[in-house]
RODO-502240 format. One record per residue (C-alpha): x negated, y, z negated. Coordinates in steps of 0.2 Angstrom, whole numbers, padded with zeros to 4 digits, always signed. Example, Ala and Ser with C-alpha at 12.3 -4.5 7.8 and 13.67 -1.06 7.14 Angstrom:
BEGIN
-0062-0022-0039-0068-0005-0036
This chain:
BEGIN
-0154+0138+0026-0151+0128+0043-0141+0132+0056-0124+0123+0057-0114+0123+0075-0098+0113+0075-0090+0112+0090-0071+0109+0085-0063+0097+0096-0073+0102+0110-0077+0120+0102-0088+0128+0090-0088+0131+0071-0104+0140+0065-0099+0139+0043-0118+0141+0036-0122+0156+0048-0117+0173+0039-0124+0188+0045-0120+0197+0063-0134+0203+0071-0141+0220+0079-0145+0230+0067-0145+0246+0079-0127+0244+0084-0110+0247+0076-0098+0234+0076-0087+0242+0075-0089+0251+0092-0088+0237+0103-0079+0237+0119-0075+0223+0129-0083+0229+0148-0101+0232+0135-0114+0222+0137-0115+0205+0125-0125+0207+0111-0135+0193+0102-0128+0187+0088-0142+0184+0074-0138+0171+0056-0150+0184+0046-0162+0171+0046-0167+0173+0063-0157+0162+0071-0146+0168+0086-0133+0158+0095-0134+0161+0112-0120+0153+0121-0106+0142+0118-0096+0134+0134-0085+0121+0136-0081+0116+0155-0067+0105+0157-0066+0098+0176-0050+0089+0183-0047+0079+0199-0033+0068+0200-0030+0066+0182-0047+0062+0180-0054+0076+0165-0073+0077+0166-0080+0087+0153-0096+0097+0148-0098+0107+0132-0116+0117+0133-0124+0126+0117-0137+0135+0115-0146+0141+0098-0163+0152+0098-0174+0152+0082-0184+0168+0081-0192+0164+0064-0211+0160+0061-0204+0143+0052-0195+0127+0058-0178+0126+0055-0160+0114+0055-0147+0116+0067-0131+0103+0067-0121+0102+0082-0104+0097+0079-0089+0093+0092-0073+0083+0092-0068+0075+0107-0049+0065+0110-0048+0047+0103-0046+0043+0121-0060+0049+0128-0078+0041+0131-0095+0050+0129-0105+0046+0146-0120+0059+0143-0127+0069+0129-0146+0078+0129-0154+0089+0119-0168+0103+0127-0180+0107+0114-0198+0115+0115-0200+0109+0133-0194+0092+0128-0180+0082+0131-0171+0070+0120-0158+0059+0132-0145+0048+0127-0147+0029+0134-0132+0018+0134-0134-0001+0132-0125-0015+0124-0121-0013+0104-0130-0029+0098-0146-0021+0108-0147-0007+0100-0144-0012+0084-0157-0024+0086-0170-0009+0092-0164+0004+0080-0152+0000+0069-0137+0012+0066-0144+0027+0059-0133+0040+0053-0144+0051+0045-0138+0065+0036-0158+0075+0039-0169+0080+0054-0161+0070+0067-0145+0060+0067-0129+0057+0076-0114+0050+0072-0095+0047+0080-0080+0046+0068-0064+0047+0068-0056+0065+0065-0039+0069+0062-0027+0061+0071-0032+0061+0088-0050+0066+0090-0066+0057+0085-0082+0069+0078-0098+0070+0084-0113+0076+0076-0131+0077+0076-0145+0086+0067-0161+0093+0074-0175+0103+0069-0180+0118+0082-0197+0124+0079-0203+0142+0076-0198+0154+0091-0190+0142+0100-0174+0136+0109-0162+0122+0111-0152+0117+0121-0136+0102+0119-0125+0095+0132-0115+0082+0130-0101+0074+0143-0087+0064+0139-0074+0059+0151-0054+0054+0150-0039+0051+0160-0024+0064+0156-0008+0054+0152+0009+0063+0157+0020+0065+0141+0038+0074+0142+0034+0082+0161+0017+0088+0158-0002+0086+0156-0011+0090+0140-0029+0096+0137-0030+0103+0120-0047+0112+0113-0048+0115+0094-0057+0133+0091-0065+0135+0076-0080+0148+0078-0083+0156+0061-0095+0168+0068-0098+0179+0081-0106+0170+0096-0115+0181+0111-0107+0171+0126-0091+0160+0123-0083+0153+0137-0069+0139+0140-0066+0137+0160-0054+0123+0166-0053+0119+0184-0041+0108+0190-0039+0099+0208-0021+0091+0211-0020+0085+0228+0000+0084+0225-0002+0104+0221+0001+0112+0204+0021+0117+0200+0015+0124+0184+0000+0130+0173-0001+0139+0156-0013+0140+0144-0012+0148+0125-0021+0149+0110-0014+0147+0093-0029+0155+0084-0026+0174+0097-0016+0188+0090-0003+0194+0103-0014+0208+0108-0028+0196+0114-0017+0185+0124-0021+0194+0139-0039+0187+0136-0035+0170+0143-0033+0172+0162-0026+0159+0170-0018+0156+0190-0014+0142+0201-0009+0139+0220-0005+0124+0230-0018+0110+0222-0030+0122+0212-0028+0128+0196-0040+0139+0184-0041+0144+0166-0055+0154+0159-0057+0160+0144-0072+0172+0139-0070+0184+0124-0081+0197+0119-0089+0200+0104-0079+0212+0098-0063+0201+0101-0071+0188+0091-0070+0199+0076-0061+0195+0062-0060+0214+0057-0068+0231+0067-0084+0227+0054-0085+0210+0051-0099+0198+0055-0086+0183+0055-0072+0176+0066-0055+0167+0059-0052+0159+0073-0045+0142+0069-0033+0133+0080-0029+0125+0096-0032+0130+0115-0021+0122+0124-0020+0119+0146-0005+0114+0151+0001+0109+0169+0012+0096+0180+0010+0093+0198+0025+0091+0213+0035+0080+0216+0040+0083+0233+0035+0063+0236+0041+0048+0227+0025+0042+0225+0006+0047+0228-0007+0036+0235-0024+0041+0235-0041+0034+0243-0058+0036+0244-0073+0026+0242-0065+0010+0244-0055+0014+0225-0038+0021+0226-0027+0030+0214-0009+0027+0214+0001+0039+0205+0023+0036+0204+0034+0046+0194+0050+0047+0203+0063+0061+0201+0081+0064+0202+0084+0046+0195+0100+0043+0187+0097+0037+0165+0098+0019+0161+0109+0017+0148+0100+0010+0132+0105-0004+0120+0093+0000+0105+0089-0007+0087+0080+0001+0073+0070-0012+0061+0065-0001+0046+0052-0006+0031+0065-0001+0014+0050-0009+0003+0046-0002-0012+0030+0008-0005+0043+0019+0006+0047+0027-0009+0049+0046-0010+0044+0058+0004+0040+0045+0017+0060+0036+0016+0066+0053+0015+0058+0058+0032+0062+0044+0040+0080+0047+0037+0078+0065+0043+0072+0057+0058+0086+0043+0060+0098+0057+0058+0093+0068+0071+0089+0052+0084+0108+0047+0079+0112+0066+0084+0104+0063+0101+0112+0046+0106+0124+0047+0124+0139+0039+0122+0137+0021+0133+0122+0019+0122+0122+0005+0110+0114+0002+0094+0111-0006+0077+0100-0002+0061+0090-0018+0051+0082-0014+0037+0069-0026+0027+0063-0026+0009+0061-0043+0002+0078-0046+0010+0083-0041+0027+0101-0032+0030+0110-0027+0045+0121-0010+0047+0132-0019+0059+0123-0038+0062+0129-0032+0081+0124-0020+0095+0140-0007+0093+0144+0009+0108+0138+0025+0101+0157+0033+0100+0158+0048+0086+0165+0037+0074+0151+0023+0075+0138+0037+0073+0145+0046+0061+0148+0028+0051+0127+0024+0054+0123+0043+0047+0134+0038+0031+0123+0020+0031+0107+0031+0032+0111+0043+0019+0115+0029+0006+0101+0016+0009+0087+0014-0005+0069+0006-0005+0066-0008-0016+0055-0026-0014+0041-0031-0006+0038-0032+0014+0047-0045+0025+0041-0039+0043+0042-0056+0051+0060-0057+0045+0065-0039+0048+0059-0041+0066+0065-0056+0070+0084-0051+0066+0082-0037+0077+0078-0049+0091+0090-0057+0088+0103-0043+0090+0098-0037+0105+0097-0059+0112+0115-0063+0106+0122-0046+0114+0115-0048+0129+0120-0066+0131+0140-0060+0126+0141-0046+0135+0134-0046+0154+0135-0027+0155+0122-0026+0143+0110-0034+0152+0108-0019+0164+0104-0008+0149+0086-0006+0144+0083-0014+0127+0070-0005+0116+0066-0014+0099+0057+0001+0088+0049-0006+0070+0043+0006+0056+0033+0000+0041+0021+0007+0031+0013-0008+0024+0006-0027+0026+0018-0042+0027+0020-0048+0008+0037-0058+0009+0042-0073+0018+0028-0078+0034+0013-0067+0030+0002-0074+0042-0004-0063+0057-0005-0076+0068+0010-0083+0066+0021-0068+0064+0015-0063+0083+0019-0080+0089+0034-0080+0081+0038-0063+0090+0031-0067+0107+0043-0084+0108+0058-0073+0102+0056-0058+0114+0049-0069+0128+0046-0054+0138+0065-0048+0139+0062-0030+0132+0046-0020+0124+0042-0018+0105+0036-0002+0099+0029-0002+0080+0028+0014+0070+0015+0011+0059+0018+0025+0043+0003+0030+0034-0014+0023+0031-0011+0008+0022-0005-0003+0038-0016-0013+0047-0014-0005+0064-0025-0017+0074-0012-0030+0070+0003-0019+0075-0005-0012+0090-0008-0032+0098+0010-0037+0091+0016-0021+0103+0003-0026+0118+0009-0043+0119+0027-0038+0119+0025-0024+0133+0024-0011+0120+0013+0001+0111+0009+0006+0093+0007+0023+0087+0003+0029+0069+0014+0042+0059+0005+0051+0047+0010+0054+0030+0011+0073+0031+0025+0087+0030+0028+0082+0050+0031+0065+0047+0049+0068+0053+0044+0076+0067+0031+0065+0073+0044+0051+0072+0057+0061+0082+0042+0066+0095+0039+0046+0097+0056+0045+0101+0057+0057+0113+0046+0048+0123+0056+0031+0126+0073+0039+0123+0077+0042+0142+0074+0027+0151+0074+0027+0171+0068+0012+0178+0065-0007+0173+0055-0020+0180+0044-0009+0189+0031-0019+0199+0020-0010+0213+0014-0024+0225-0001-0021+0236-0005-0034+0251-0015-0048+0242-0030-0047+0255-0031-0029+0253-0037-0026+0236-0054-0033+0226-0047-0027+0209-0033-0018+0202-0026-0012+0183-0009-0017+0177+0002-0015+0189+0019-0021+0183+0028-0010+0168+0044-0016+0159+0052+0002+0158+0049+0018+0166+0053+0032+0154+0057+0052+0158+0042+0063+0160+0029+0049+0161+0020+0043+0174+0013+0025+0181-0004+0025+0186-0011+0009+0195-0031+0010+0202-0043-0003+0210-0054-0005+0224-0050-0009+0240-0058-0022+0249-0069-0021+0262-0064-0016+0282-0045-0016+0271-0042+0003+0272-0028+0002+0288-0018-0009+0282-0016-0003+0263-0001+0002+0256+0009+0000+0242+0027-0007+0239+0036-0003+0225+0052-0014+0216+0062-0010+0200+0079-0010+0195+0088+0007+0191+0106+0012+0185+0118+0001+0196+0105-0003+0209+0088-0009+0214+0075+0004+0217+0061+0002+0232+0050+0014+0241+0035+0009+0251+0021+0022+0247+0006+0022+0263-0011+0032+0263-0009+0048+0272-0026+0047+0283-0026+0066+0290-0022+0072+0272-0036+0062+0264-0049+0069+0276-0042+0086+0272-0044+0083+0254-0061+0074+0256-0067+0091+0265-0060+0101+0250-0066+0091+0236-0079+0080+0244-0090+0070+0233-0082+0074+0218-0063+0067+0222-0075+0052+0228-0083+0049+0212-0068+0055+0200-0058+0041+0208-0071+0028+0205-0072+0033+0187-0055+0034+0183-0053+0015+0189-0067+0011+0179-0059+0021+0163-0042+0011+0166-0050-0006+0169-0059-0004+0153-0045+0002+0143-0034-0013+0148-0049-0027+0146-0051-0020+0128-0032-0019+0124-0032-0038+0131-0045-0043+0121-0036-0040+0104-0022-0053+0109-0034-0068+0112-0046-0078+0105-0061-0089+0108-0068-0090+0126-0055-0081+0132-0060-0066+0121-0077-0069+0125-0074-0067+0144-0066-0051+0142-0078-0044+0131-0092-0047+0145-0082-0041+0159-0077-0024+0147-0096-0023+0143-0103-0024+0158-0092-0010+0166-0094+0002+0152-0113+0000+0156-0112+0002+0176-0103+0018+0172-0113+0022+0157-0097+0025+0145-0097+0023+0126-0086+0012+0124-0083+0000+0105-0096-0014+0116-0110-0001+0118-0120+0010+0110-0132+0027+0116-0148+0028+0109-0155+0046+0108-0175+0042+0113-0189+0051+0105-0180+0056+0090-0183+0049+0074-0181+0053+0055-0192+0053+0040-0190+0036+0039-0191+0031+0058-0174+0026+0062-0168+0033+0078-0151+0038+0079-0135+0031+0090-0118+0035+0096-0106+0023+0093-0086+0022+0097-0078+0020+0079-0064+0008+0076-0046+0015+0076-0047+0011+0056-0062+0020+0051-0049+0036+0047-0051+0048+0032-0064+0062+0029-0082+0063+0041-0096+0059+0033-0114+0058+0035-0124+0044+0025-0141+0036+0024-0142+0019+0030-0152+0006+0022-0163-0003+0034-0155-0019+0030-0138-0012+0039-0131-0028+0048-0130-0031+0065-0111-0029+0071-0111-0047+0078-0119-0053+0061-0112-0057+0043-0121-0044+0030-0137-0053+0024-0130-0047+0006-0114-0057+0010-0127-0073+0016-0135-0072-0001-0119-0076-0011-0118-0089-0025-0104-0102-0023-0097-0094-0038-0103-0078-0048-0097-0070-0066-0084-0056-0065-0066-0052-0071-0052-0049-0062-0031-0047-0062-0026-0046-0081-0039-0046-0085-0046-0062-0083-0068-0065-0088-0075-0078-0078-0093-0083-0083-0102-0095-0072-0116-0106-0081-0127-0111-0065-0138-0120-0075-0125-0133-0082-0114-0131-0066-0101-0126-0078-0088-0111-0076-0080-0102-0092-0065-0091-0094-0057-0081-0108-0046-0066-0108-0046-0049-0116-0029-0041-0123-0030-0024-0127-0019-0008-0125-0019+0003-0112-0032+0016-0111-0044+0006-0121-0062+0007-0111-0073-0010-0114-0091-0011-0109-0095-0025-0098-0116-0023-0094-0128-0013-0103-0146-0015-0100-0154-0005-0113-0171-0004-0106-0165+0006-0090-0149+0010-0098-0138+0007-0084-0121+0002-0089-0104-0003-0083-0089+0002-0094-0070-0001-0088-0053+0005-0093-0039-0004-0094-0020+0002-0087-0004-0006-0091+0010-0013-0077+0021-0001-0072+0036-0011-0081+0029-0009-0099+0026-0029-0100+0009-0029-0109-0001-0034-0095-0017-0025-0092-0028-0021-0077-0043-0013-0074-0038+0002-0066-0056+0014-0068-0077+0008-0068-0088+0019-0072-0107+0011-0068-0122+0024-0072-0140+0021-0071-0148+0036-0082-0164+0036-0077-0158+0043-0060-0144+0053-0065-0133+0041-0054-0115+0040-0061-0102+0032-0049-0084+0033-0056-0070+0021-0047-0053+0020-0047-0039+0012-0034-0040+0029-0026-0053+0036-0024-0073+0032-0027-0083+0049-0036-0101+0050-0037-0107+0062-0051-0089+0065-0053-0093+0078-0068-0105+0088-0059-0093+0090-0044-0100+0077-0033-0092+0071-0019-0076+0061-0017-0073+0046-0006-0058+0036-0003-0056+0017+0000-0051+0024+0019-0070+0028+0021-0084+0015+0028-0100+0020+0023-0117+0017+0014-0121+0031+0001-0139+0031-0006-0146+0042-0020-0164+0036-0027-0165+0019-0027-0147+0014-0030-0137+0011-0013-0117+0009-0012-0109+0001+0003-0090+0004+0005-0080-0007+0012-0064+0000+0020-0049-0004+0009-0058-0020+0002-0073-0017-0009-0088-0008-0013-0106-0016-0017-0117-0005-0030-0136-0012-0029-0149-0006-0042-0168-0004-0035-0175-0015-0047-0160-0020-0054-0144-0029-0051-0131-0031-0038-0113-0027-0043-0097-0028-0033-0081-0020-0035-0063-0026-0029-0049-0018-0022-0032-0024-0027-0017-0018-0019+0001-0021-0023+0016-0017-0015+0023+0000-0024+0041-0007-0026+0034-0023-0039+0041-0023-0057+0026-0028-0065+0009-0023-0057-0001-0010-0049-0015-0007-0039-0030-0012-0052-0051-0018-0050-0057-0033-0051-0079-0031-0054-0091-0045-0051-0109-0047-0053-0119-0055-0037-0136-0056-0041-0143-0050-0061-0162-0060-0060-0171-0040-0061-0160-0035-0075-0168-0038-0093-0165-0051-0105-0158-0040-0118-0144-0035-0106-0128-0036-0115-0108-0034-0115-0093-0042-0110-0100-0048-0094-0120-0045-0097-0124-0057-0111-0121-0071-0099-0132-0065-0086-0147-0076-0090-0148-0094-0096-0137-0100-0113-0134-0118-0120-0117-0123-0120-0112-0140-0118-0093-0148-0116-0089-0165-0121-0074-0177-0127-0062-0172-0115-0046-0178-0121-0027-0175-0115-0020-0156-0123-0004-0151-0125-0001-0148-0107-0003-0165-0099-0009-0157-0084-0023-0148-0093-0034-0158-0104-0044-0151-0119-0062-0151-0121-0075-0148-0136-0089-0136-0131-0103-0129-0143-0112-0113-0138-0121-0101-0150-0118-0112-0163-0100-0112-0163-0089-0129-0159-0072-0124-0149-0059-0132-0143-0056-0126-0123-0044-0131-0111-0045-0134-0093-0038-0121-0082-0037-0112-0066-0043-0093-0063-0045-0083-0045-0062-0076-0039-0060-0062-0029-0077-0057-0024-0081-0067-0007-0061-0064-0002-0053-0049-0008-0039-0052-0002-0032-0069-0005-0047-0076-0019-0051-0094-0021-0046-0106-0038-0059-0109-0048-0059-0124-0061-0065-0117-0080-0063-0121-0097-0054-0109-0105-0058-0101-0121-0044-0095-0133-0043-0081-0145-0051-0068-0134-0067-0076-0131-0070-0080-0150-0087-0090-0153-0091-0086-0135-0095-0069-0134-0106-0062-0148-0096-0054-0162-0077-0049-0158-0071-0043-0143-0067-0025-0152-0086-0024-0155-0085-0019-0136-0074-0003-0136-0082+0012-0130-0079+0030-0131-0080+0036-0114-0081+0028-0097-0100+0035-0094
């Protein structure tokens, strides 16, 4: 078995390693002062070292992760290097050194990278991939083959700006070494010009008697944390070859706030930090807008209520608030702001405990009601204009009632708020359109946060509220003389909260350092807040002598990091030329400073897999959640700026079955479309496609509607290719490969391409999947998700045949029998019983039938909305059109 090196969020996990080496020693007799020994896996693989070095200068954190592995065997062996990094970080360098050869990452624009190499994420010799992992992390993985009697060293560098939250900065390293490592080290070096006021470090995986192994100290501007355990200290028991460490290594610190603000300038770049202390809290005008649609039922509404009750308990007496609920309808608790008196708070608690969930998701209506409540209060009561108004919306789904067009909703909200207060959107679970919520928040001076469906959702909700619970300033503006700055990041903020920090960075114009300063203006409780920040030239000279080039470099990269983040955020809010211009600016800076961002990719020179593909490192989208996978990508994988070749080849109309269930048969040679329904009991399994020459088959199982109205849908599909042992089971919840033999299970939250022999499966997250069978056909499964509170619907699947020209002429099944040309004529169109739906005579398969003009929806191109298709409807479950009776197609099993 090959070696597997996992650095869990910056550190290490080695699940494939089984044996602890150096046979001549007794693990139970190791002492902390003894020489550290090599740790052999039993197959000649030795993990020589795993190190994390984190260097922080003025909030800018630079991480270097290094791991060295030695192969003592006489054969080549595989090693997998994995590390998790924060989602907010940018990878800036990666290299592997092996057998005196260096494989170095090269960052270029994403389109160029895809054109040259195609995106390769290959499970095998050499591959790299970054993918969302958990709530706050992304996981980087690369496989590499080490030659016999040789070693390999991995280096990964990434960078981020630390954000102050609830009064401190946090560095979190997830540690998961499942076996022992010869040299295991975490080294954190912190330099803060303002001086460090507190520093702590702890490891959730360490027992109390090993807490002393973390060395921490700080004095003046410098802080240091070192964790360097011996092999003995890593052992899960005195004689065990493995480690049970699994948890977070967390460093927290804060800086002195002796001055109102701190302004640093080095190498013509500046960083301005503002977090004034000893300010009086502003009173709040707070409106909660809560989704109570049917999908919130169960644990989600329970946790939401728990969080609201705890938040109400933290309201201050002079705060004002209201609650707005939206399902299909919108309702308010009071309809106006009321003061947080004891009586009002108790009445609000009673209201929260009583409300129930039902209906669809009128998100637009709920938000507009909340905005109207705040606007009317500010107009009617002048004193409330001096309060900090905040709008917080929680939803677990997408808009399905009232206005559902996202662009129009964003426009409605912008026009209603008009920049007067921030909107914070909380997306509960993975069914939300988080990009939509994030863009809407950003263009209204707020931000979005995902709330994960888990046991701690109540704490997540309350934790978010704590960050905005204590506003101190409003309309904060940091002004710099216009002729002194050549570039500057966001320097206006609607509100400033206790425990946070405003950071502005920029470039100082040439020869303007002497006149460079910052004027700060804001509104506080009962007064205007004003201060001027200047550069202490003598202090800067001392800092540069002490930190030198590192300070200069980190200030410049801090500015670049913040600028790129802001450009990427702005491009989410616009379209057309403006978006293209912002993208071009962000791309240029990403390349100039060598950051892997959503617009760039890192390719690794000199490395190819058995198919000649080179690995790439990309920044995953926020929407790519779910378990990490490594997959084989086929050669036709499209570039990110062009449609899929498969999508370009789609015919205008296809044959398929969808909704309850409506079969659509396209007859291209006649430019006709026929349709029929099948009415059978829930649980019935119908054969859709069967190719007797290859054994390929598709079967579908019907499920009933939740209300028992007799409507059925396809809720389970089985796709099998016996010649290769391929079996794929698809439900609205999961996608299972070879489910009968314990194969991998994927969720619809995955975005992936799977390959098994000649079959390629492409999962397009939350929308559809495409199955392409070598010399056979190409098929599409469409996912339909409906709101859970509906009385008549449930999640279901649609199935379409995109390409069948290579399937045998003997292919049969309810759809399969129509995949090759057949004779059909429609004539004598005449009025039917419904004046809007004419009848006609159809001759097909030696049958003369009366058919009726109707409309169905084809979801093959647009899984969300579908397209209307006019067709001739064949009555009586397709009698006369299909061969035999529809009951002839009932089969006992899904495979």
